[in-house]
C-alpha positions in Angstrom: -98.8 3.5 1.8 -100.2 3.0 5.0 -99.1 5.0 8.1 -97.7 3.1 10.8 -99.2 5.0 14.1 -96.9 4.5 17.2 -99.7 2.4 19.2 -98.7 -0.3 17.1 -94.8 -0.6 17.3 -93.6 -2.8 19.5 -90.8 -1.3 21.8 -87.7 -3.6 22.9 -84.8 -1.9 24.2 -80.8 -4.0 23.4 -79.4 -5.3 26.6 -76.1 -7.1 26.8 -76.6 -11.1 26.2 -77.2 -13.1 29.6 -74.2 -13.4 31.3 -72.6 -10.6 29.8 -70.4 -9.5 27.3 -67.1 -11.6 26.7 -63.7 -10.0 27.5 -61.9 -8.0 25.1 -58.1 -6.8 25.4 -57.2 -3.1 25.2 -53.6 -3.3 25.9 -51.6 -3.1 22.6 -50.7 -6.3 21.2 -46.5 -6.6 20.0 -45.3 -8.5 17.7 -42.5 -11.3 19.2 -39.4 -10.6 17.9 -37.6 -12.8 15.7 -34.1 -12.3 17.6 -33.0 -11.1 20.8 -30.5 -8.4 21.7 -28.1 -11.0 23.2 -28.3 -12.9 20.0 -28.0 -10.2 17.9 -24.8 -8.9 19.3 -23.2 -12.5 18.9 -24.4 -12.7 15.6 -22.9 -9.0 15.1 -19.4 -10.2 16.3 -19.4 -13.4 14.9 -20.1 -11.3 11.3 -17.3 -9.0 12.0 -14.9 -11.7 13.6 -15.3 -13.8 9.5 -14.6 -10.7 7.7 -12.0 -10.0 9.8 -10.2 -13.1 9.0 -11.6 -13.1 5.3 -9.4 -9.2 4.6 -6.4 -10.7 6.3 -6.5 -13.7 4.5 -7.2 -11.2 1.4 -4.9 -9.4 2.5 -2.0 -12.3 2.5 -2.8 -13.7 -0.6 -2.7 -10.6 -3.0 -0.8 -7.6 -1.4 2.1 -9.4 1.7 3.2 -12.4 -0.5 3.4 -10.7 -4.2 5.9 -8.4 -2.0 7.4 -11.1 0.2 8.0 -12.6 -3.7 9.7 -9.1 -4.8 12.2 -9.2 -1.9 13.4 -12.3 -2.4 13.7 -12.0 -6.4 15.4 -8.6 -5.1 17.8 -10.1 -2.8 19.0 -13.0 -4.6 19.7 -10.5 -8.2 21.0 -7.9 -5.4 24.9 -9.4 -6.3 24.6 -9.4 -9.8 23.3 -5.6 -9.7 26.2 -5.0 -7.0 28.7 -6.6 -9.7 27.3 -4.7 -12.8 27.2 -1.7 -11.4 30.9 -2.0 -9.7 31.8 -3.8 -13.9 29.9 -0.3 -15.2 32.1 1.7 -12.3 35.6 0.4 -13.2 35.4 0.9 -17.5 34.0 4.0 -16.7 37.7 4.1 -14.5 39.8 3.0 -17.0 37.9 4.8 -20.0 38.7 8.3 -17.8 42.5 7.1 -17.3 42.6 6.3 -21.2 41.0 9.8 -21.8 43.6 11.5 -19.3 46.8 9.7 -21.1 45.8 11.0 -24.9 44.7 14.7 -23.1 48.0 14.8 -21.2 50.3 13.2 -23.7 51.9 16.3 -25.0 52.7 17.4 -21.3 56.4 15.8 -20.5 56.7 14.2 -16.9 53.0 13.3 -17.3 51.7 9.9 -15.2 48.0 9.7 -15.6 46.4 9.0 -12.5 48.7 11.1 -10.4 48.7 14.9 -9.8 52.1 16.0 -11.5 53.5 13.5 -10.5 52.6 13.0 -7.2 50.3 10.5 -6.5 46.7 11.2 -5.6 46.0 8.5 -2.9 48.8 7.8 -0.7 47.6 5.0 0.7 47.6 2.3 -2.5 46.4 -0.6 -0.6 43.3 1.0 0.2 40.3 1.6 -2.6 39.2 5.2 -2.0 36.3 6.3 -4.6 36.8 8.9 -6.5 34.9 12.0 -6.7 31.8 12.2 -8.7 33.4 15.7 -10.4 36.6 13.1 -11.4 33.8 10.2 -12.6 31.9 12.5 -15.3 35.7 14.2 -16.1 35.3 13.5 -19.6 31.5 13.7 -20.2 29.6 16.7 -20.7 27.7 18.7 -18.0 24.2 18.0 -18.6 24.9 14.8 -18.4 26.6 14.3 -15.6 23.7 16.7 -13.9 20.5 14.4 -15.7 23.0 11.0 -14.3 23.2 12.7 -10.3 19.2 14.1 -11.0 18.6 10.2 -11.5 20.9 8.6 -8.7 18.9 11.1 -6.1 15.6 10.5 -8.0 16.2 6.5 -6.7 17.3 7.2 -3.3 
């Protein structure tokens, strides 16, 4: 391989092209945003408004309307339930009176519904609810306690 000498080599310096280099941008390029702040806020407010409307609508359909229907059904049935409760109450009082007649048949001068001939209630034109012990007079104590507990539980 032939050896190159320094004399035979041509030397040329790199220079800029005539007219200079074209300008280049050195600042950071940012991407354009797909949405501005005010549009994002408006979109968020619209989304929240629609969500509130749908949530309220679902609440009406799934919760408030069935509760309203149940309440209306109870209001419609309340007179019937009250009449049935009063009928059972009077039936128990008649049973108590019959039991009192059976228990006190050997006592001379005993009139059922009185205390040795003296009326318990002086005003007979007005109804007075009897005491619970009088209502459950001929019932075992455990039954009375169970009924009172169930009554208190439903209050």
